[in-house]
N, C-alpha and C positions, 0 to 999 in steps of 0.2 A: 886730098882736091875738094872734096865740101865738109864745110862745117855746119853741124845743126844745133839752134840752140831754140829749145821749147821756153812756153811763157803762157799766163795763162790757167792756172792752175787754184785751186785752193779749195777751203771748206764751202761746201753747201748742203741745202736742205734737202731731203728726199722731194723729188716733182723739180728741184730747179733744175738750174740751166748754166753752164761756163761757155768759151770760146777759147781753144786750145789754140796756139799760132806756134809755127815753125819756123824761122827765118834761117835760112842757108845763104851759106859765103859761100862765091866760087862760080864759075862761068858754065856748069853743066849741067844746073839745076831742069835745065827745061830736058833735057835727055837722061832722066832719073825719074822713075816709076816709086813713089812718093808711099810711104803707110806709116800710119798709127799703130801701136801695140802698147797693152799694159801689162802690166805684173801687178801681183796683189800680193801680201805678206804671204811666204811659205808657199808659193806655188810660179810655175813657170810662164817665162812671158811667151803672153799668146798675140797672134792678133787681132787686129780690129776693124779695121778698115783698108784700103790702098785707092790708089788713083793714078790711072797713067797718062803718059806725059801727053795726051789727047783729052783727058777729063774724063774717063770712064770707069766708072766704081763698081770696088764689089764692099763688103758688109758681112762679119760675122752675124750668124742668128738673132745673138741675145740684143744687138742695138738695133737691126734692122729697122728704119720707121723715127728713132729716137736721134740717132746720130748721121751727123753729115760729115761726106768728107769735100775737102775743097782745095785749089790750089788756082794761086797768079802767079803766072811765067815770070811775070813784065816786074814782079815786087818780088819773087825770090824766094816765095813763102806758101806753106801748105798750115789748114788750118782744119782743126775739129769742131763742128759745134755739138756741145753735147745737150740734149734734152729728157727733159723726165726723169733726171738721176735715183737712182737708185742706191743704197747701200753697197751693191754688189756692184755696182761704178768702181768704188774706193782701190785707188790702184796706183803707181805711178805710170803716167803714161809717156810712151818713147814716139820719139819720130825717126822712119828710118827712110834712107834713100838707097835705092838698087841703081848702080850705075849700069843700065844694059850691057852697053858694048865693051865693059871690060871685067862686065860681074862683080863689081865689085858694091861691099853693105857699107855704109858708113852708119855713126847712129848719132841721137843728141845723149845730155843729161839726163831727162827725162823731169816730166813736171808732177808734182803731186794732186790727187784730184783724192780729196775724203768728202764722201756725204755721210752726212750724219744729223740727226738731231738735234 
């Protein structure tokens, strides 16, 4: 019921910024809790940030003050603005949609973010 396509990743120097986007198909986007996760090589996939249907946000401590999650329900898109990037932020970033009423999770294919000088 939901297909997610991430974009916006790339290679950036330490201290740089990127804006990740996740475009969702389907008609249930506005009913979904949206989140960004990341997975570094050899590590588990970890939650980075979430945003509720009404725009309330949460962040993992390591990205507070540097990352900002937002959503545009009219465009079926969720964003992650990532600033002051550090090499430790290097990972594949995944978009997640949790359809609350059905209890179903959907994932995108991921977008690579590499922070290196």
